[in-house]
C-alpha positions in Angstrom: 130.0 151.6 194.3 130.3 153.8 191.7 133.4 155.9 191.4 133.4 159.4 189.9 134.8 160.1 186.6 137.7 162.6 186.6 139.7 163.4 183.2 143.1 162.8 185.2 142.5 159.1 185.1 143.7 157.1 182.6 145.1 153.4 182.8 146.3 152.6 186.4 150.0 152.8 186.5 150.4 149.2 187.4 148.0 146.2 186.8 148.9 144.1 190.0 150.8 140.8 189.2 149.4 137.2 190.2 149.4 137.4 193.8 152.0 134.6 195.7 151.3 132.7 198.2 154.0 131.8 201.0 155.2 128.4 202.0 152.4 126.6 203.9 152.0 124.3 206.5 150.3 121.6 205.4 148.9 120.3 202.2 146.6 119.6 199.9 144.4 123.1 199.7 140.7 122.0 200.5 138.9 122.8 197.2 136.6 125.3 199.4 140.0 126.9 200.8 140.9 127.5 197.6 137.5 129.0 196.3 137.7 131.5 199.0 141.1 132.5 198.8 140.6 133.1 195.0 137.4 135.1 195.7 139.0 137.4 198.1 141.7 138.0 196.0 139.5 138.5 192.8 137.8 140.9 195.0 141.1 143.1 195.8 142.0 143.0 192.2 138.9 144.5 191.1 139.0 147.1 193.8 142.4 148.0 193.0 141.2 148.3 189.0 138.1 150.2 190.2 140.2 152.7 192.0 142.0 153.7 189.1 145.1 154.6 190.9 148.0 156.8 189.9 150.8 158.0 191.7 153.9 159.7 190.2 157.0 161.7 192.1 157.2 165.2 192.6 159.7 167.5 193.6 159.4 169.1 197.2 158.9 172.5 195.8 156.0 171.0 193.4 153.8 170.3 197.0 150.6 172.0 197.1 150.1 171.0 200.4 153.7 170.3 202.4 155.5 173.0 203.4 159.0 173.5 205.2 158.5 175.1 209.2 160.7 177.0 211.0 161.9 173.8 213.0 163.5 172.4 209.7 160.8 170.0 209.5 158.6 168.9 206.1 155.1 169.4 207.4 151.5 169.7 206.2 149.9 173.2 205.9 147.3 172.5 208.5 149.9 171.1 211.0 148.1 168.4 211.0 148.9 164.5 209.8 152.5 164.0 210.4 155.9 165.7 209.8 159.3 164.3 208.9 161.4 165.1 211.1 165.2 164.3 211.7 166.4 162.5 214.4 169.6 161.9 216.7 170.3 159.2 218.6 172.4 155.9 219.8 172.1 152.9 217.7 172.8 149.6 219.6 172.8 147.7 216.4 175.4 149.9 214.8 177.4 150.9 218.3 177.4 154.5 217.7 175.3 157.5 217.4 174.0 158.3 214.3 171.1 160.7 212.6 168.2 159.8 209.8 164.9 161.3 208.8 161.8 159.7 210.4 157.9 159.8 210.4 156.5 162.2 213.4 153.0 161.4 213.5 151.9 162.3 217.2 148.2 161.1 216.5 147.2 157.7 217.6 145.6 155.8 214.8 142.4 153.4 214.6 142.9 150.0 213.4 139.5 148.6 213.8 137.6 145.4 212.9 133.8 145.0 213.2 133.2 140.8 213.8 129.6 139.0 214.3 129.1 135.8 215.6 126.2 133.8 213.7 125.4 130.3 214.9 128.8 129.5 216.4 130.5 130.9 213.5 132.5 134.3 213.5 132.4 136.4 210.8 134.8 139.7 210.1 133.8 143.0 207.9 137.3 143.1 205.8 138.3 146.7 203.6 140.0 146.3 200.2 141.9 149.5 200.9 143.6 150.9 198.6 147.1 152.9 199.3 150.0 154.7 197.1 152.7 151.9 198.6 151.0 149.0 198.6 152.1 146.0 196.5 149.4 144.8 194.4 147.5 147.9 195.0 144.8 146.6 197.3 145.1 144.7 200.3 142.8 143.4 202.9 142.9 145.9 205.7 140.8 146.6 209.1 137.4 147.8 208.5 138.5 151.0 209.7 142.2 152.2 209.2 142.7 156.2 209.9 144.7 158.2 211.2 142.5 161.2 213.5 143.1 163.8 211.0 141.7 161.7 208.3 138.6 160.6 210.7 138.1 164.0 211.8 137.9 165.0 208.3 141.0 167.6 208.2 141.3 166.8 204.5 137.9 168.3 203.3 136.8 165.0 202.1 134.2 161.9 202.9 133.7 160.8 206.2 135.3 157.8 207.4 133.0 154.5 206.8 131.8 152.2 210.1 134.0 155.1 212.0 130.8 155.4 215.1 130.8 151.7 215.6 134.6 150.9 215.3 134.6 154.0 218.3 132.1 152.2 220.4 133.9 150.6 223.8 130.5 148.8 225.1 131.4 145.6 222.7 134.9 145.6 222.6 136.9 142.5 222.4 140.4 143.8 222.3 141.8 147.6 222.5 145.2 147.5 222.5 147.4 150.7 222.0 150.4 149.7 220.1 153.5 150.7 218.2 154.3 150.8 214.5 157.6 150.5 212.8 159.7 152.1 215.5 162.7 152.6 212.8 160.8 154.8 210.8 158.0 156.2 213.1 158.8 158.4 216.2 156.7 156.8 219.0 153.9 156.0 216.8 151.0 154.4 217.9 147.9 152.7 216.8 144.8 151.8 218.9 144.3 148.2 217.7 140.5 147.3 218.7 137.9 144.6 217.5 134.1 145.4 218.4 131.6 142.5 218.7 128.6 143.9 217.3 125.1 142.2 218.0 123.4 142.3 214.5 125.4 142.5 211.1 125.3 145.8 209.5 125.1 146.3 205.7 128.3 146.5 203.2 128.8 149.9 203.0 129.9 149.6 199.2 132.0 147.2 197.0 135.3 148.1 199.2 133.5 146.3 202.2 132.9 142.2 202.4 131.9 140.1 205.0 133.6 136.7 205.4 134.2 134.0 207.9 137.4 134.6 210.1 138.4 131.1 208.9 138.7 132.7 205.3 140.4 135.6 206.5 143.0 133.7 208.8 143.9 131.3 205.9 145.3 134.2 203.9 147.5 135.0 206.5 150.5 132.9 205.1 150.4 134.7 201.8 152.3 137.7 200.5 150.8 140.9 200.0 147.5 139.9 200.6 146.7 141.0 204.2 147.8 144.2 205.3 150.2 144.9 208.4 147.9 146.7 210.2 145.2 143.9 209.8 147.5 141.6 210.8 148.4 143.3 213.9 144.8 144.1 215.1 144.4 139.9 214.2 147.4 139.1 216.2 146.3 141.3 219.1 142.8 139.5 219.3 143.3 136.1 218.9 146.4 135.5 220.9 144.9 137.2 224.0 141.6 135.7 223.4 141.6 132.0 223.5 138.4 131.0 223.6 137.9 133.0 220.5 140.7 131.6 218.4 139.6 128.3 220.0 136.0 128.9 218.1 138.1 129.9 215.4 140.5 126.9 214.5 137.9 124.2 216.0 138.4 120.9 213.8 141.5 122.3 212.2 143.7 120.0 213.3 146.6 119.1 215.6 148.8 121.9 214.8 146.1 124.3 215.6 145.6 122.1 218.9 148.9 122.8 219.8 149.1 126.5 219.3 145.9 127.4 221.5 147.3 124.4 224.1 150.3 126.3 224.2 148.7 129.6 224.9 147.3 128.3 227.7 150.5 126.5 229.4 152.4 127.5 232.2 155.5 126.0 231.3 158.3 128.1 230.1 161.8 128.0 229.7 161.9 131.6 231.6 159.6 132.9 234.4 157.8 135.7 233.8 159.7 137.9 236.6 163.3 136.7 234.8 161.9 137.9 231.8 161.4 141.3 233.0 164.2 141.8 234.9 166.1 141.1 231.6 164.3 143.8 230.0 165.1 146.3 232.7 168.6 145.4 232.5 168.6 146.1 228.9 166.1 149.1 230.0 168.6 150.7 232.1 172.0 149.8 230.1 170.9 151.1 226.8 169.3 154.4 226.2 168.8 156.3 222.6 167.9 159.8 224.3 166.4 160.6 220.6 166.1 164.2 220.0 164.5 165.8 217.1 166.7 167.7 214.6 166.3 169.7 211.6 166.2 167.7 208.6 169.0 169.9 207.0 171.3 169.5 209.8 171.5 165.4 209.7 175.2 163.9 209.6 176.9 164.4 206.4 176.0 161.3 204.5 172.3 162.5 204.1 171.4 165.2 201.3 168.5 166.7 201.9 167.7 167.8 198.1 165.0 169.0 195.8 163.2 165.8 195.1 164.7 163.4 198.0 166.2 163.1 201.5 168.9 160.1 201.5 172.2 158.5 202.0 174.2 156.5 200.4 175.0 154.6 203.7 171.6 153.9 204.4 169.7 152.4 201.4 166.9 151.0 203.5 165.4 154.5 203.8 164.6 157.6 201.1 162.3 160.6 201.8 160.4 161.9 198.8 157.4 163.4 197.6 154.2 161.4 195.7 151.4 162.9 193.9 148.3 160.4 193.9 145.0 160.2 192.3 142.5 157.4 193.5 138.8 157.7 192.8 137.5 155.6 195.6 139.4 157.1 198.6 137.8 160.0 201.0 139.4 162.4 198.8 140.4 161.7 195.5 143.4 163.5 194.7 146.3 164.7 197.0 150.0 164.4 197.8 152.5 163.5 200.7 155.7 162.5 202.0 156.7 158.6 201.5 159.6 156.7 202.7 161.0 154.5 199.9 163.5 151.7 200.3 166.4 149.9 198.1 166.6 146.8 200.1 164.1 144.4 201.3 163.5 143.7 205.2 164.7 140.1 206.8 162.3 139.1 209.6 162.9 135.5 210.6 161.3 133.8 213.4 162.2 130.8 215.4 159.9 128.4 217.0 160.2 125.5 219.0 158.6 123.4 221.3 159.6 123.3 224.9 158.0 120.5 227.1 155.3 120.2 224.9 154.8 124.2 224.6 155.6 126.0 221.6 158.1 129.1 222.6 159.8 131.9 220.3 163.0 132.9 220.2 162.6 136.4 220.6 164.8 139.7 220.1 164.8 143.1 222.5 164.9 145.9 220.3 165.8 149.3 220.6 165.4 151.3 217.5 165.3 155.1 216.7 161.4 155.9 217.5 160.9 153.4 220.7 158.9 155.2 222.9 159.3 153.3 226.4 162.5 151.4 225.6 163.3 148.2 224.3 160.1 146.1 222.9 160.3 142.6 221.4 160.7 141.3 218.3 161.4 138.8 215.6 164.7 136.6 216.2 166.1 138.6 213.4 165.6 141.6 212.1 167.5 143.6 209.6 167.1 146.0 207.0 168.1 142.9 204.6 170.0 139.9 204.9 173.3 141.0 203.9 173.2 143.6 206.5 172.5 141.6 209.9 173.6 142.9 213.0 176.6 140.3 214.6 174.5 138.8 217.3 171.9 137.6 214.8 174.0 136.3 212.4 174.1 132.7 214.3 170.3 132.6 213.9 170.5 132.8 210.2 173.0 129.6 210.3 170.9 128.3 213.1 168.0 128.3 210.6 170.0 126.7 208.0 171.6 124.2 209.6 168.8 122.7 211.8 166.0 124.6 210.9 162.6 123.8 208.8 160.5 126.7 207.2 156.9 126.5 208.3 156.3 129.7 206.5 157.4 132.0 204.4 155.6 135.0 202.8 156.4 139.0 201.8 154.6 142.0 203.2 154.7 145.5 202.0 154.7 147.5 205.3 151.7 150.0 205.7 151.3 151.8 202.0 150.3 154.9 203.4 153.6 155.9 204.5 155.6 153.7 202.7 156.6 153.2 199.2 156.4 149.3 198.0 158.8 148.6 201.3 159.1 144.8 201.6 159.8 142.7 204.5 160.5 139.0 203.8 159.4 137.0 206.7 159.9 133.5 207.6 159.3 131.1 210.2 161.1 128.4 211.2 161.0 125.3 213.3 164.0 124.4 215.3 163.4 120.8 217.0 165.6 121.5 219.9 165.0 124.4 222.8 168.0 125.4 224.9 169.0 128.4 226.8 172.3 127.7 225.3 170.7 129.1 221.7 170.3 132.5 223.6 172.1 135.8 223.9 172.3 139.2 225.1 169.6 140.4 223.1 167.9 137.0 222.8 165.2 134.9 224.8 163.1 131.9 224.6 159.5 132.9 225.3 156.5 130.9 225.5 153.0 131.9 223.6 151.2 132.6 226.6 154.0 134.8 228.0 154.4 136.2 224.4 150.3 137.3 225.0 151.1 138.6 228.4 153.6 141.0 226.7 150.9 141.5 223.8 148.3 143.1 226.5 151.0 145.9 227.4 151.9 149.0 225.5 155.1 149.1 224.0 156.6 145.7 224.4 155.9 144.0 221.4 156.9 145.2 217.6 154.9 145.4 214.5 157.4 143.1 212.9 156.6 140.5 215.5 152.8 141.0 215.2 153.3 140.4 211.5 155.3 137.3 212.1 153.2 135.7 214.4 149.6 136.4 212.7 151.2 133.7 210.1 150.8 131.1 213.0 147.0 131.6 212.9 147.0 129.9 209.2 148.0 126.8 210.6 145.8 123.9 209.3 144.1 126.0 207.3 146.0 125.1 204.3 
């Protein structure tokens, strides 16, 4: 694809540094896997350079597309896309009522991979998507990753490639509504979708590439390569479709076989009813009663200035406006609000074996943007490792004293709404699985039970989906 020339474009603001991998489950990496990873990462870097991405911060009053409305929300002039609003809610983690800004995006986004099966091998159409907030600029995304306003061309730009195929329900292998980051989005949902094609389609331009699913899965233990939306879709599909997962992992070794057998096992620490009762009690006991309010009416620590909305008490969240130029997007220039952070989120998942079946120690979390009560998330989910809640501290100690790291990787959260917001993920093996390790908000859950929760709306956080996606790279290294 030849990108249009624009005199505004000069050199990109940042040349992406070498992509850094996470701690892998086995060594050594096979030569072919090395070549595949290098090829895909080289493609992503080339697409970033071709995009000529430039991003600069601007004051709110410099925006040509956004305005303050009568509610005190920062909103797009069309009334579409999303708003930035204030919310008041009860924070379970802090034990008090608090306020904060939040992204109010009521539209359901579409996240869809097109896949093809040829000669018993699975292929997937990847998308090198450039977002202003991505670490490394371009990351591997679903074939279609678009808000409703975007694919309805509210921006007046080009159409969304492959939209018609992505919306075809006839060949859908996975079609699940899932939440996004509940700490930063107000009841936001995306449709996680995988569509099986009967025959291949051409790569629309250089942004799209057919690859083996095994090549993509091998990258899920790496940092800043596969974006959070792609991780979410892959987790929703392959953890709920064991036959497809078995075909994708055939011949990959004992850890992969253990993952598949665990998804089919009925051995559990707790019955499904016990877990449902536990979540039900939490839902009845703790309620956020979230209400929206003007950004001008946030509690005193929040300052709504000319250039940003921020609080010294919450370094994990700052809202500011950016102007973007990107040659290979549906529109080549725009401005928008975006969320930044001065911290790195700390996410750790404990995994262990109970009577031959893999279990994960999950936390029930209630955040400002939760739509329907508590959702299951990683064992530890904190804005930084030095600001964890008291009931999470014991699990950091447990990981340090008796754990073995399987995966460690970084993930920059969705770059269309978050500016270089980095999460540090760690998946840690615990030899002994016992009920005594649980707490008020923590329970051991088998992989088969987790798959059951994935099939339901608003029960599994985006952060947990990103964490378990790394398990799909087991024995690919």
